[in-house]
PDB file of N, CA, C and O in Angstrom:
ATOM      1  N   MET A   1      50.498  37.964   8.145  1.00  0.00           N
ATOM      2  CA  MET A   1      49.209  37.312   8.132  1.00  0.00           C
ATOM      3  C   MET A   1      47.892  38.036   7.891  1.00  0.00           C
ATOM      4  O   MET A   1      46.853  37.444   8.182  1.00  0.00           O
ATOM      5  N   ARG A   2      47.850  39.146   7.435  1.00  0.00           N
ATOM      6  CA  ARG A   2      46.374  39.786   6.890  1.00  0.00           C
ATOM      7  C   ARG A   2      46.328  39.175   5.673  1.00  0.00           C
ATOM      8  O   ARG A   2      45.125  39.012   5.471  1.00  0.00           O
ATOM      9  N   ALA A   3      47.017  38.684   4.620  1.00  0.00           N
ATOM     10  CA  ALA A   3      47.054  38.642   3.570  1.00  0.00           C
ATOM     11  C   ALA A   3      46.411  37.012   4.207  1.00  0.00           C
ATOM     12  O   ALA A   3      45.193  36.950   4.377  1.00  0.00           O
ATOM     13  N   SER A   4      47.088  36.023   4.465  1.00  0.00           N
ATOM     14  CA  SER A   4      46.303  34.965   4.072  1.00  0.00           C
ATOM     15  C   SER A   4      44.843  35.061   5.364  1.00  0.00           C
ATOM     16  O   SER A   4      44.548  33.892   5.610  1.00  0.00           O
ATOM     17  N   THR A   5      44.231  35.707   5.914  1.00  0.00           N
ATOM     18  CA  THR A   5      43.323  35.646   6.403  1.00  0.00           C
ATOM     19  C   THR A   5      42.500  35.832   5.624  1.00  0.00           C
ATOM     20  O   THR A   5      41.526  35.081   5.583  1.00  0.00           O
ATOM     21  N   LEU A   6      42.654  37.040   4.642  1.00  0.00           N
ATOM     22  CA  LEU A   6      42.104  37.682   3.682  1.00  0.00           C
ATOM     23  C   LEU A   6      41.971  36.199   2.667  1.00  0.00           C
ATOM     24  O   LEU A   6      40.787  35.938   2.455  1.00  0.00           O
ATOM     25  N   CYS A   7      42.477  35.683   2.330  1.00  0.00           N
ATOM     26  CA  CYS A   7      42.773  34.473   1.645  1.00  0.00           C
ATOM     27  C   CYS A   7      41.586  33.184   2.062  1.00  0.00           C
ATOM     28  O   CYS A   7      40.729  32.679   1.337  1.00  0.00           O
ATOM     29  N   LEU A   8      41.955  32.868   3.651  1.00  0.00           N
ATOM     30  CA  LEU A   8      41.028  32.632   3.948  1.00  0.00           C
ATOM     31  C   LEU A   8      39.619  32.804   3.966  1.00  0.00           C
ATOM     32  O   LEU A   8      38.942  31.907   3.463  1.00  0.00           O
ATOM     33  N   VAL A   9      39.156  33.617   4.366  1.00  0.00           N
ATOM     34  CA  VAL A   9      37.711  34.257   4.154  1.00  0.00           C
ATOM     35  C   VAL A   9      37.480  34.468   2.777  1.00  0.00           C
ATOM     36  O   VAL A   9      36.310  34.721   2.489  1.00  0.00           O
ATOM     37  N   PHE A  10      38.382  34.422   1.758  1.00  0.00           N
ATOM     38  CA  PHE A  10      37.446  34.538   0.871  1.00  0.00           C
ATOM     39  C   PHE A  10      37.344  33.300   0.502  1.00  0.00           C
ATOM     40  O   PHE A  10      36.141  33.135   0.298  1.00  0.00           O
ATOM     41  N   GLY A  11      38.180  31.834   0.189  1.00  0.00           N
ATOM     42  CA  GLY A  11      38.168  30.706  -0.390  1.00  0.00           C
ATOM     43  C   GLY A  11      36.800  30.423   0.568  1.00  0.00           C
ATOM     44  O   GLY A  11      35.768  30.370  -0.102  1.00  0.00           O
ATOM     45  N   LEU A  12      36.629  30.243   1.948  1.00  0.00           N
ATOM     46  CA  LEU A  12      35.552  29.494   2.469  1.00  0.00           C
ATOM     47  C   LEU A  12      33.803  30.410   1.883  1.00  0.00           C
ATOM     48  O   LEU A  12      32.690  29.885   1.848  1.00  0.00           O
ATOM     49  N   VAL A  13      34.265  32.185   1.424  1.00  0.00           N
ATOM     50  CA  VAL A  13      32.711  32.266   0.484  1.00  0.00           C
ATOM     51  C   VAL A  13      33.037  31.874  -1.024  1.00  0.00           C
ATOM     52  O   VAL A  13      32.199  32.333  -1.801  1.00  0.00           O
ATOM     53  N   LEU A  14      33.693  31.398  -1.412  1.00  0.00           N
ATOM     54  CA  LEU A  14      33.930  30.615  -2.366  1.00  0.00           C
ATOM     55  C   LEU A  14      33.419  29.376  -2.280  1.00  0.00           C
ATOM     56  O   LEU A  14      33.294  28.883  -3.401  1.00  0.00           O
ATOM     57  N   LEU A  15      33.121  28.769  -1.528  1.00  0.00           N
ATOM     58  CA  LEU A  15      33.265  27.331  -1.257  1.00  0.00           C
ATOM     59  C   LEU A  15      31.777  27.186  -0.944  1.00  0.00           C
ATOM     60  O   LEU A  15      31.078  26.295  -1.428  1.00  0.00           O
ATOM     61  N   MET A  16      31.231  28.364   0.117  1.00  0.00           N
ATOM     62  CA  MET A  16      30.207  28.888   0.379  1.00  0.00           C
ATOM     63  C   MET A  16      28.792  28.739  -0.947  1.00  0.00           C
ATOM     64  O   MET A  16      27.799  28.066  -1.223  1.00  0.00           O
ATOM     65  N   THR A  17      29.375  29.565  -1.283  1.00  0.00           N
ATOM     66  CA  THR A  17      28.461  29.776  -2.938  1.00  0.00           C
ATOM     67  C   THR A  17      28.949  28.374  -4.070  1.00  0.00           C
ATOM     68  O   THR A  17      28.302  28.121  -5.086  1.00  0.00           O
ATOM     69  N   TRP A  18      29.626  27.943  -3.836  1.00  0.00           N
ATOM     70  CA  TRP A  18      29.862  26.824  -4.277  1.00  0.00           C
ATOM     71  C   TRP A  18      29.052  25.378  -4.218  1.00  0.00           C
ATOM     72  O   TRP A  18      28.801  24.593  -5.133  1.00  0.00           O
ATOM     73  N   THR A  19      28.702  25.308  -2.654  1.00  0.00           N
ATOM     74  CA  THR A  19      27.732  24.556  -2.446  1.00  0.00           C
ATOM     75  C   THR A  19      26.731  25.062  -2.469  1.00  0.00           C
ATOM     76  O   THR A  19      25.910  24.336  -3.029  1.00  0.00           O
ATOM     77  N   SER A  20      26.316  26.003  -2.133  1.00  0.00           N
ATOM     78  CA  SER A  20      24.822  26.332  -2.446  1.00  0.00           C
ATOM     79  C   SER A  20      24.226  26.203  -3.690  1.00  0.00           C
ATOM     80  O   SER A  20      23.059  25.828  -3.802  1.00  0.00           O
ATOM     81  N   GLU A  21      24.985  26.505  -4.703  1.00  0.00           N
ATOM     82  CA  GLU A  21      24.607  26.292  -6.295  1.00  0.00           C
ATOM     83  C   GLU A  21      24.007  24.750  -6.052  1.00  0.00           C
ATOM     84  O   GLU A  21      22.869  24.309  -6.217  1.00  0.00           O
ATOM     85  N   ALA A  22      25.128  24.172  -5.635  1.00  0.00           N
ATOM     86  CA  ALA A  22      24.566  22.722  -5.949  1.00  0.00           C
ATOM     87  C   ALA A  22      23.459  21.996  -5.327  1.00  0.00           C
ATOM     88  O   ALA A  22      23.218  20.890  -5.809  1.00  0.00           O
ATOM     89  N   ALA A  23      22.644  22.454  -4.221  1.00  0.00           N
ATOM     90  CA  ALA A  23      21.874  22.037  -3.951  1.00  0.00           C
ATOM     91  C   ALA A  23      20.360  21.855  -4.359  1.00  0.00           C
ATOM     92  O   ALA A  23      19.453  21.363  -3.686  1.00  0.00           O
ATOM     93  N   PRO A  24      20.319  22.411  -5.714  1.00  0.00           N
ATOM     94  CA  PRO A  24      18.930  22.389  -6.514  1.00  0.00           C
ATOM     95  C   PRO A  24      18.804  21.210  -7.640  1.00  0.00           C
ATOM     96  O   PRO A  24      17.894  20.818  -8.371  1.00  0.00           O
ATOM     97  N   HIS A  25      20.569  20.727  -7.353  1.00  0.00           N
ATOM     98  CA  HIS A  25      20.418  19.815  -8.762  1.00  0.00           C
ATOM     99  C   HIS A  25      20.897  18.352  -7.974  1.00  0.00           C
ATOM    100  O   HIS A  25      21.591  17.570  -8.626  1.00  0.00           O
ATOM    101  N   ALA A  26      20.508  17.998  -6.545  1.00  0.00           N
ATOM    102  CA  ALA A  26      20.605  17.091  -5.733  1.00  0.00           C
ATOM    103  C   ALA A  26      19.331  16.211  -6.201  1.00  0.00           C
ATOM    104  O   ALA A  26      18.284  16.802  -6.465  1.00  0.00           O
ATOM    105  N   PRO A  27      19.410  14.809  -6.304  1.00  0.00           N
ATOM    106  CA  PRO A  27      17.966  14.093  -6.651  1.00  0.00           C
ATOM    107  C   PRO A  27      17.116  14.115  -5.811  1.00  0.00           C
ATOM    108  O   PRO A  27      17.392  14.040  -4.613  1.00  0.00           O
ATOM    109  N   ALA A  28      15.887  14.225  -6.275  1.00  0.00           N
ATOM    110  CA  ALA A  28      14.935  14.298  -5.021  1.00  0.00           C
ATOM    111  C   ALA A  28      14.494  13.031  -4.523  1.00  0.00           C
ATOM    112  O   ALA A  28      14.313  12.092  -5.299  1.00  0.00           O
ATOM    113  N   VAL A  29      14.283  12.918  -3.139  1.00  0.00           N
ATOM    114  CA  VAL A  29      14.257  12.098  -2.238  1.00  0.00           C
ATOM    115  C   VAL A  29      12.894  11.557  -2.221  1.00  0.00           C
ATOM    116  O   VAL A  29      11.990  12.346  -1.944  1.00  0.00           O
ATOM    117  N   PRO A  30      12.547  10.072  -2.527  1.00  0.00           N
ATOM    118  CA  PRO A  30      11.098   9.581  -1.696  1.00  0.00           C
ATOM    119  C   PRO A  30      10.688   9.500  -0.504  1.00  0.00           C
ATOM    120  O   PRO A  30      11.272   9.144   0.519  1.00  0.00           O
ATOM    121  N   GLU A  31       9.482   9.905  -0.714  1.00  0.00           N
ATOM    122  CA  GLU A  31       8.719   9.991   0.031  1.00  0.00           C
ATOM    123  C   GLU A  31       8.560   8.405   1.468  1.00  0.00           C
ATOM    124  O   GLU A  31       8.634   8.247   2.686  1.00  0.00           O
ATOM    125  N   ARG A  32       8.372   7.794   0.502  1.00  0.00           N
ATOM    126  CA  ARG A  32       8.334   6.777   0.898  1.00  0.00           C
ATOM    127  C   ARG A  32       8.738   4.870  -0.261  1.00  0.00           C
ATOM    128  O   ARG A  32       8.146   4.284  -1.167  1.00  0.00           O
ATOM    129  N   CYS A  33       9.747   4.678   0.364  1.00  0.00           N
ATOM    130  CA  CYS A  33      10.301   3.181  -0.356  1.00  0.00           C
ATOM    131  C   CYS A  33       9.643   1.603   0.662  1.00  0.00           C
ATOM    132  O   CYS A  33       8.881   1.287   1.577  1.00  0.00           O
ATOM    133  N   CYS A  34      10.430   1.152  -0.147  1.00  0.00           N
ATOM    134  CA  CYS A  34      10.275  -0.571   0.488  1.00  0.00           C
ATOM    135  C   CYS A  34      11.592  -1.054   0.306  1.00  0.00           C
ATOM    136  O   CYS A  34      12.110  -0.842  -0.790  1.00  0.00           O
ATOM    137  N   PHE A  35      12.158  -1.592   1.071  1.00  0.00           N
ATOM    138  CA  PHE A  35      13.162  -2.524   1.513  1.00  0.00           C
ATOM    139  C   PHE A  35      13.608  -4.181   2.111  1.00  0.00           C
ATOM    140  O   PHE A  35      14.567  -4.946   2.013  1.00  0.00           O
ATOM    141  N   ASN A  36      12.058  -4.149   2.867  1.00  0.00           N
ATOM    142  CA  ASN A  36      12.216  -5.188   3.061  1.00  0.00           C
ATOM    143  C   ASN A  36      10.737  -5.627   2.659  1.00  0.00           C
ATOM    144  O   ASN A  36      10.146  -4.853   1.906  1.00  0.00           O
ATOM    145  N   PHE A  37      10.243  -6.479   2.965  1.00  0.00           N
ATOM    146  CA  PHE A  37       8.959  -7.249   2.317  1.00  0.00           C
ATOM    147  C   PHE A  37       8.391  -8.429   3.274  1.00  0.00           C
ATOM    148  O   PHE A  37       9.040  -9.440   3.545  1.00  0.00           O
ATOM    149  N   ILE A  38       7.143  -8.164   3.725  1.00  0.00           N
ATOM    150  CA  ILE A  38       6.524  -9.243   4.855  1.00  0.00           C
ATOM    151  C   ILE A  38       6.210 -10.818   3.706  1.00  0.00           C
ATOM    152  O   ILE A  38       6.162 -10.925   2.480  1.00  0.00           O
ATOM    153  N   GLY A  39       6.100 -11.523   4.492  1.00  0.00           N
ATOM    154  CA  GLY A  39       6.338 -13.038   4.050  1.00  0.00           C
ATOM    155  C   GLY A  39       4.393 -13.954   4.403  1.00  0.00           C
ATOM    156  O   GLY A  39       3.790 -14.997   4.151  1.00  0.00           O
ATOM    157  N   PHE A  40       4.240 -12.898   4.969  1.00  0.00           N
ATOM    158  CA  PHE A  40       3.050 -13.151   5.161  1.00  0.00           C
ATOM    159  C   PHE A  40       0.827 -13.052   4.865  1.00  0.00           C
ATOM    160  O   PHE A  40       0.946 -13.522   3.733  1.00  0.00           O
ATOM    161  N   LYS A  41       0.270 -12.978   4.912  1.00  0.00           N
ATOM    162  CA  LYS A  41      -0.758 -12.568   4.334  1.00  0.00           C
ATOM    163  C   LYS A  41      -1.538 -11.886   5.139  1.00  0.00           C
ATOM    164  O   LYS A  41      -1.986 -12.528   6.088  1.00  0.00           O
ATOM    165  N   ILE A  42      -1.847 -10.746   5.050  1.00  0.00           N
ATOM    166  CA  ILE A  42      -2.621  -9.892   5.943  1.00  0.00           C
ATOM    167  C   ILE A  42      -3.955  -9.440   5.445  1.00  0.00           C
ATOM    168  O   ILE A  42      -4.068  -8.773   4.417  1.00  0.00           O
ATOM    169  N   PRO A  43      -5.126  -9.870   6.304  1.00  0.00           N
ATOM    170  CA  PRO A  43      -6.414 -10.125   6.098  1.00  0.00           C
ATOM    171  C   PRO A  43      -7.403  -9.173   5.447  1.00  0.00           C
ATOM    172  O   PRO A  43      -7.838  -8.245   6.130  1.00  0.00           O
ATOM    173  N   GLY A  44      -7.713  -9.287   4.457  1.00  0.00           N
ATOM    174  CA  GLY A  44      -8.100  -7.870   3.371  1.00  0.00           C
ATOM    175  C   GLY A  44      -9.300  -7.153   4.606  1.00  0.00           C
ATOM    176  O   GLY A  44      -9.320  -5.931   4.454  1.00  0.00           O
ATOM    177  N   ASN A  45     -10.095  -7.538   5.547  1.00  0.00           N
ATOM    178  CA  ASN A  45     -10.734  -6.312   6.601  1.00  0.00           C
ATOM    179  C   ASN A  45      -9.921  -6.079   7.661  1.00  0.00           C
ATOM    180  O   ASN A  45     -10.438  -5.755   8.729  1.00  0.00           O
ATOM    181  N   LYS A  46      -8.368  -6.216   7.534  1.00  0.00           N
ATOM    182  CA  LYS A  46      -7.870  -5.649   8.689  1.00  0.00           C
ATOM    183  C   LYS A  46      -6.746  -4.633   8.053  1.00  0.00           C
ATOM    184  O   LYS A  46      -5.715  -4.297   8.636  1.00  0.00           O
ATOM    185  N   ILE A  47      -7.161  -4.198   6.705  1.00  0.00           N
ATOM    186  CA  ILE A  47      -6.156  -3.016   5.838  1.00  0.00           C
ATOM    187  C   ILE A  47      -7.028  -2.174   5.726  1.00  0.00           C
ATOM    188  O   ILE A  47      -8.137  -2.600   5.401  1.00  0.00           O
ATOM    189  N   VAL A  48      -6.878  -0.788   5.932  1.00  0.00           N
ATOM    190  CA  VAL A  48      -7.614   0.509   5.820  1.00  0.00           C
ATOM    191  C   VAL A  48      -7.159   1.136   4.154  1.00  0.00           C
ATOM    192  O   VAL A  48      -7.865   1.744   3.349  1.00  0.00           O
ATOM    193  N   SER A  49      -5.952   0.778   4.068  1.00  0.00           N
ATOM    194  CA  SER A  49      -5.007   1.194   2.876  1.00  0.00           C
ATOM    195  C   SER A  49      -4.232   0.476   2.201  1.00  0.00           C
ATOM    196  O   SER A  49      -3.694  -0.484   2.755  1.00  0.00           O
ATOM    197  N   ALA A  50      -3.961   0.784   0.733  1.00  0.00           N
ATOM    198  CA  ALA A  50      -2.930  -0.181   0.290  1.00  0.00           C
ATOM    199  C   ALA A  50      -2.474   0.856  -0.816  1.00  0.00           C
ATOM    200  O   ALA A  50      -3.438   1.287  -1.449  1.00  0.00           O
ATOM    201  N   GLU A  51      -1.003   1.467  -1.287  1.00  0.00           N
ATOM    202  CA  GLU A  51      -0.527   2.406  -1.590  1.00  0.00           C
ATOM    203  C   GLU A  51       0.398   2.016  -2.486  1.00  0.00           C
ATOM    204  O   GLU A  51       1.139   1.251  -1.870  1.00  0.00           O
ATOM    205  N   LYS A  52       0.860   2.142  -3.877  1.00  0.00           N
ATOM    206  CA  LYS A  52       1.847   1.917  -4.328  1.00  0.00           C
ATOM    207  C   LYS A  52       2.901   3.401  -4.125  1.00  0.00           C
ATOM    208  O   LYS A  52       2.661   4.607  -4.065  1.00  0.00           O
ATOM    209  N   THR A  53       4.275   2.477  -4.059  1.00  0.00           N
ATOM    210  CA  THR A  53       5.243   3.404  -4.105  1.00  0.00           C
ATOM    211  C   THR A  53       5.297   4.325  -5.229  1.00  0.00           C
ATOM    212  O   THR A  53       4.426   4.303  -6.099  1.00  0.00           O
ATOM    213  N   GLY A  54       6.382   5.220  -5.254  1.00  0.00           N
ATOM    214  CA  GLY A  54       6.223   6.235  -6.051  1.00  0.00           C
ATOM    215  C   GLY A  54       7.414   5.405  -7.146  1.00  0.00           C
ATOM    216  O   GLY A  54       7.747   4.279  -6.776  1.00  0.00           O
ATOM    217  N   SER A  55       7.877   5.802  -8.118  1.00  0.00           N
ATOM    218  CA  SER A  55       8.813   5.333  -9.473  1.00  0.00           C
ATOM    219  C   SER A  55       9.901   5.617  -9.155  1.00  0.00           C
ATOM    220  O   SER A  55      10.894   5.208  -9.756  1.00  0.00           O
ATOM    221  N   ASP A  56       9.935   6.447  -8.051  1.00  0.00           N
ATOM    222  CA  ASP A  56      11.716   7.131  -7.571  1.00  0.00           C
ATOM    223  C   ASP A  56      12.393   6.134  -6.734  1.00  0.00           C
ATOM    224  O   ASP A  56      13.613   6.225  -6.600  1.00  0.00           O
ATOM    225  N   CYS A  57      11.575   4.950  -6.007  1.00  0.00           N
ATOM    226  CA  CYS A  57      12.053   4.060  -5.455  1.00  0.00           C
ATOM    227  C   CYS A  57      12.740   2.777  -6.448  1.00  0.00           C
ATOM    228  O   CYS A  57      12.549   2.499  -7.632  1.00  0.00           O
ATOM    229  N   PRO A  58      13.557   2.190  -5.465  1.00  0.00           N
ATOM    230  CA  PRO A  58      14.584   1.013  -6.615  1.00  0.00           C
ATOM    231  C   PRO A  58      13.807  -0.138  -6.651  1.00  0.00           C
ATOM    232  O   PRO A  58      13.862  -0.933  -7.589  1.00  0.00           O
ATOM    233  N   GLN A  59      12.794  -0.328  -5.288  1.00  0.00           N
ATOM    234  CA  GLN A  59      12.008  -2.046  -6.065  1.00  0.00           C
ATOM    235  C   GLN A  59      10.317  -0.786  -5.954  1.00  0.00           C
ATOM    236  O   GLN A  59       9.992   0.218  -5.322  1.00  0.00           O
ATOM    237  N   ALA A  60       9.761  -1.627  -6.924  1.00  0.00           N
ATOM    238  CA  ALA A  60       8.177  -1.598  -7.037  1.00  0.00           C
ATOM    239  C   ALA A  60       7.111  -2.215  -5.756  1.00  0.00           C
ATOM    240  O   ALA A  60       6.747  -3.382  -5.906  1.00  0.00           O
ATOM    241  N   ALA A  61       6.689  -1.585  -4.710  1.00  0.00           N
ATOM    242  CA  ALA A  61       5.676  -2.383  -3.693  1.00  0.00           C
ATOM    243  C   ALA A  61       4.630  -1.741  -3.485  1.00  0.00           C
ATOM    244  O   ALA A  61       4.472  -0.728  -4.166  1.00  0.00           O
ATOM    245  N   ILE A  62       3.669  -2.079  -2.572  1.00  0.00           N
ATOM    246  CA  ILE A  62       2.997  -2.070  -2.084  1.00  0.00           C
ATOM    247  C   ILE A  62       3.166  -1.195  -0.543  1.00  0.00           C
ATOM    248  O   ILE A  62       4.205  -1.550   0.014  1.00  0.00           O
ATOM    249  N   VAL A  63       2.557  -0.376   0.082  1.00  0.00           N
ATOM    250  CA  VAL A  63       2.614  -0.240   1.514  1.00  0.00           C
ATOM    251  C   VAL A  63       1.501  -0.109   2.292  1.00  0.00           C
ATOM    252  O   VAL A  63       0.963   0.990   2.436  1.00  0.00           O
ATOM    253  N   VAL A  64       1.028  -1.264   2.894  1.00  0.00           N
ATOM    254  CA  VAL A  64      -0.635  -1.805   3.129  1.00  0.00           C
ATOM    255  C   VAL A  64      -0.493  -1.213   5.007  1.00  0.00           C
ATOM    256  O   VAL A  64       0.194  -1.457   5.999  1.00  0.00           O
ATOM    257  N   THR A  65      -1.881  -0.142   4.511  1.00  0.00           N
ATOM    258  CA  THR A  65      -1.759  -0.062   6.194  1.00  0.00           C
ATOM    259  C   THR A  65      -2.775  -0.810   7.135  1.00  0.00           C
ATOM    260  O   THR A  65      -3.712  -1.389   6.586  1.00  0.00           O
ATOM    261  N   THR A  66      -2.671  -0.847   8.483  1.00  0.00           N
ATOM    262  CA  THR A  66      -3.779  -1.941   9.140  1.00  0.00           C
ATOM    263  C   THR A  66      -4.493  -0.792   9.969  1.00  0.00           C
ATOM    264  O   THR A  66      -4.010   0.266  10.374  1.00  0.00           O
ATOM    265  N   GLN A  67      -5.564  -1.211  10.085  1.00  0.00           N
ATOM    266  CA  GLN A  67      -6.149  -0.740  10.894  1.00  0.00           C
ATOM    267  C   GLN A  67      -5.799   0.026  12.426  1.00  0.00           C
ATOM    268  O   GLN A  67      -6.358   0.922  13.058  1.00  0.00           O
ATOM    269  N   LYS A  68      -4.318  -1.001  12.712  1.00  0.00           N
ATOM    270  CA  LYS A  68      -3.957  -0.398  13.556  1.00  0.00           C
ATOM    271  C   LYS A  68      -2.993   0.474  13.668  1.00  0.00           C
ATOM    272  O   LYS A  68      -2.335   0.637  14.696  1.00  0.00           O
ATOM    273  N   GLY A  69      -2.800   1.288  12.285  1.00  0.00           N
ATOM    274  CA  GLY A  69      -1.644   2.432  12.003  1.00  0.00           C
ATOM    275  C   GLY A  69      -0.475   1.309  11.534  1.00  0.00           C
ATOM    276  O   GLY A  69       0.521   1.862  11.067  1.00  0.00           O
ATOM    277  N   LEU A  70      -0.422   0.155  11.561  1.00  0.00           N
ATOM    278  CA  LEU A  70       0.864  -0.378  11.021  1.00  0.00           C
ATOM    279  C   LEU A  70       0.876  -0.556   9.727  1.00  0.00           C
ATOM    280  O   LEU A  70      -0.051  -0.886   8.987  1.00  0.00           O
ATOM    281  N   GLU A  71       2.397  -0.230   9.395  1.00  0.00           N
ATOM    282  CA  GLU A  71       1.983  -0.231   7.603  1.00  0.00           C
ATOM    283  C   GLU A  71       3.255  -1.255   7.228  1.00  0.00           C
ATOM    284  O   GLU A  71       4.281  -1.153   7.900  1.00  0.00           O
ATOM    285  N   PHE A  72       3.175  -2.316   6.070  1.00  0.00           N
ATOM    286  CA  PHE A  72       3.566  -3.523   5.810  1.00  0.00           C
ATOM    287  C   PHE A  72       3.944  -3.202   4.125  1.00  0.00           C
ATOM    288  O   PHE A  72       3.256  -2.680   3.247  1.00  0.00           O
ATOM    289  N   CYS A  73       5.141  -3.677   4.103  1.00  0.00           N
ATOM    290  CA  CYS A  73       5.844  -3.310   2.158  1.00  0.00           C
ATOM    291  C   CYS A  73       5.257  -5.038   2.059  1.00  0.00           C
ATOM    292  O   CYS A  73       5.200  -6.017   2.803  1.00  0.00           O
ATOM    293  N   VAL A  74       4.905  -4.692   0.716  1.00  0.00           N
ATOM    294  CA  VAL A  74       4.004  -6.004   0.034  1.00  0.00           C
ATOM    295  C   VAL A  74       4.649  -6.543  -1.001  1.00  0.00           C
ATOM    296  O   VAL A  74       3.698  -6.687  -1.769  1.00  0.00           O
ATOM    297  N   LYS A  75       5.718  -7.004  -1.660  1.00  0.00           N
ATOM    298  CA  LYS A  75       5.397  -7.162  -2.867  1.00  0.00           C
ATOM    299  C   LYS A  75       4.136  -7.233  -4.338  1.00  0.00           C
ATOM    300  O   LYS A  75       3.337  -8.159  -4.479  1.00  0.00           O
ATOM    301  N   PRO A  76       4.230  -6.219  -5.130  1.00  0.00           N
ATOM    302  CA  PRO A  76       2.873  -6.330  -5.945  1.00  0.00           C
ATOM    303  C   PRO A  76       2.554  -7.598  -7.075  1.00  0.00           C
ATOM    304  O   PRO A  76       1.529  -7.871  -7.699  1.00  0.00           O
ATOM    305  N   ASP A  77       3.273  -7.937  -7.056  1.00  0.00           N
ATOM    306  CA  ASP A  77       2.922  -9.438  -7.556  1.00  0.00           C
ATOM    307  C   ASP A  77       2.131 -10.888  -6.779  1.00  0.00           C
ATOM    308  O   ASP A  77       1.425 -11.852  -7.074  1.00  0.00           O
ATOM    309  N   GLU A  78       2.713 -10.346  -5.782  1.00  0.00           N
ATOM    310  CA  GLU A  78       1.741 -11.247  -4.387  1.00  0.00           C
ATOM    311  C   GLU A  78      -0.418 -11.516  -4.986  1.00  0.00           C
ATOM    312  O   GLU A  78      -1.190 -10.576  -4.801  1.00  0.00           O
ATOM    313  N   PRO A  79      -0.715 -12.293  -5.354  1.00  0.00           N
ATOM    314  CA  PRO A  79      -1.832 -12.530  -5.643  1.00  0.00           C
ATOM    315  C   PRO A  79      -2.765 -12.143  -4.493  1.00  0.00           C
ATOM    316  O   PRO A  79      -3.897 -11.867  -4.891  1.00  0.00           O
ATOM    317  N   TRP A  80      -2.604 -12.060  -3.305  1.00  0.00           N
ATOM    318  CA  TRP A  80      -3.923 -11.818  -2.249  1.00  0.00           C
ATOM    319  C   TRP A  80      -3.933 -10.405  -2.412  1.00  0.00           C
ATOM    320  O   TRP A  80      -5.003  -9.818  -2.570  1.00  0.00           O
ATOM    321  N   ILE A  81      -2.762  -9.756  -2.388  1.00  0.00           N
ATOM    322  CA  ILE A  81      -2.530  -8.352  -2.451  1.00  0.00           C
ATOM    323  C   ILE A  81      -3.426  -7.265  -3.816  1.00  0.00           C
ATOM    324  O   ILE A  81      -3.900  -6.129  -3.792  1.00  0.00           O
ATOM    325  N   LYS A  82      -3.294  -8.504  -5.055  1.00  0.00           N
ATOM    326  CA  LYS A  82      -4.063  -7.569  -6.052  1.00  0.00           C
ATOM    327  C   LYS A  82      -5.533  -7.905  -5.436  1.00  0.00           C
ATOM    328  O   LYS A  82      -6.411  -7.139  -5.833  1.00  0.00           O
ATOM    329  N   LYS A  83      -5.871  -8.738  -4.697  1.00  0.00           N
ATOM    330  CA  LYS A  83      -7.322  -9.083  -4.779  1.00  0.00           C
ATOM    331  C   LYS A  83      -7.899  -7.446  -3.987  1.00  0.00           C
ATOM    332  O   LYS A  83      -8.672  -6.577  -4.392  1.00  0.00           O
ATOM    333  N   VAL A  84      -7.182  -7.573  -2.859  1.00  0.00           N
ATOM    334  CA  VAL A  84      -7.330  -6.249  -1.551  1.00  0.00           C
ATOM    335  C   VAL A  84      -7.134  -5.086  -2.645  1.00  0.00           C
ATOM    336  O   VAL A  84      -7.676  -4.037  -2.295  1.00  0.00           O
ATOM    337  N   MET A  85      -6.601  -5.043  -3.664  1.00  0.00           N
ATOM    338  CA  MET A  85      -6.453  -3.817  -3.985  1.00  0.00           C
ATOM    339  C   MET A  85      -7.279  -3.334  -5.010  1.00  0.00           C
ATOM    340  O   MET A  85      -7.352  -2.136  -5.282  1.00  0.00           O
ATOM    341  N   GLU A  86      -8.139  -4.548  -5.808  1.00  0.00           N
ATOM    342  CA  GLU A  86      -9.639  -4.516  -6.312  1.00  0.00           C
ATOM    343  C   GLU A  86     -10.781  -4.326  -5.456  1.00  0.00           C
ATOM    344  O   GLU A  86     -11.850  -3.798  -5.762  1.00  0.00           O
ATOM    345  N   GLN A  87     -10.257  -5.069  -3.776  1.00  0.00           N
ATOM    346  CA  GLN A  87     -11.418  -4.340  -2.779  1.00  0.00           C
ATOM    347  C   GLN A  87     -11.835  -3.298  -3.008  1.00  0.00           C
ATOM    348  O   GLN A  87     -12.982  -2.886  -3.176  1.00  0.00           O
ATOM    349  N   LEU A  88     -10.399  -2.601  -3.025  1.00  0.00           N
ATOM    350  CA  LEU A  88     -10.563  -0.780  -2.240  1.00  0.00           C
ATOM    351  C   LEU A  88     -10.751  -0.078  -3.174  1.00  0.00           C
ATOM    352  O   LEU A  88     -11.254   1.044  -3.106  1.00  0.00           O
ATOM    353  N   GLU A  89     -10.305  -0.739  -4.370  1.00  0.00           N
ATOM    354  CA  GLU A  89     -11.153   0.088  -6.185  1.00  0.00           C
ATOM    355  C   GLU A  89     -12.267   0.013  -5.696  1.00  0.00           C
ATOM    356  O   GLU A  89     -12.558   1.208  -5.643  1.00  0.00           O
ATOM    357  N   LYS A  90     -12.853  -0.357  -5.419  1.00  0.00           N
ATOM    358  CA  LYS A  90     -14.796  -0.900  -5.713  1.00  0.00           C
ATOM    359  C   LYS A  90     -14.687   0.129  -4.257  1.00  0.00           C
ATOM    360  O   LYS A  90     -14.728   1.325  -4.544  1.00  0.00           O
ATOM    361  N   LYS A  91     -14.584  -0.108  -3.076  1.00  0.00           N
ATOM    362  CA  LYS A  91     -14.732   0.735  -1.989  1.00  0.00           C
ATOM    363  C   LYS A  91     -14.804   2.286  -2.458  1.00  0.00           C
ATOM    364  O   LYS A  91     -15.706   3.122  -2.406  1.00  0.00           O
ATOM    365  N   LYS A  92     -13.816   2.307  -2.815  1.00  0.00           N
ATOM    366  CA  LYS A  92     -13.705   3.886  -3.551  1.00  0.00           C
ATOM    367  C   LYS A  92     -14.664   4.568  -4.513  1.00  0.00           C
ATOM    368  O   LYS A  92     -14.862   5.780  -4.599  1.00  0.00           O
ATOM    369  N   ALA A  93     -15.245   3.568  -5.244  1.00  0.00           N
ATOM    370  CA  ALA A  93     -15.975   3.532  -6.554  1.00  0.00           C
ATOM    371  C   ALA A  93     -17.693   4.087  -5.740  1.00  0.00           C
ATOM    372  O   ALA A  93     -18.261   5.173  -5.622  1.00  0.00           O
ATOM    373  N   GLY A  94     -17.921   3.072  -5.449  1.00  0.00           N
ATOM    374  CA  GLY A  94     -19.403   3.041  -4.822  1.00  0.00           C
ATOM    375  C   GLY A  94     -19.654   3.803  -3.520  1.00  0.00           C
ATOM    376  O   GLY A  94     -20.775   3.803  -3.011  1.00  0.00           O
TER     377      GLY A  94
END
């Protein structure tokens, strides 16, 4: 009985050691990615910010935040979002 308990404890310690070493090699989880995109235009005067998603995301996207704090995902090739991004850049620069 003692030998089987000792083997069980030893096995659990080995398992804990093995899983703890695997943690640093886990892939980084992106902070914000988009999987669904809106199909409508948001007026530029309602948009507070527009940020590109990180390169770790499966799809390129722009996260738009409105004055009310709502966030929407927009495809970066939408013509209207390109204009909004330019306007926001001008505001930052000036």
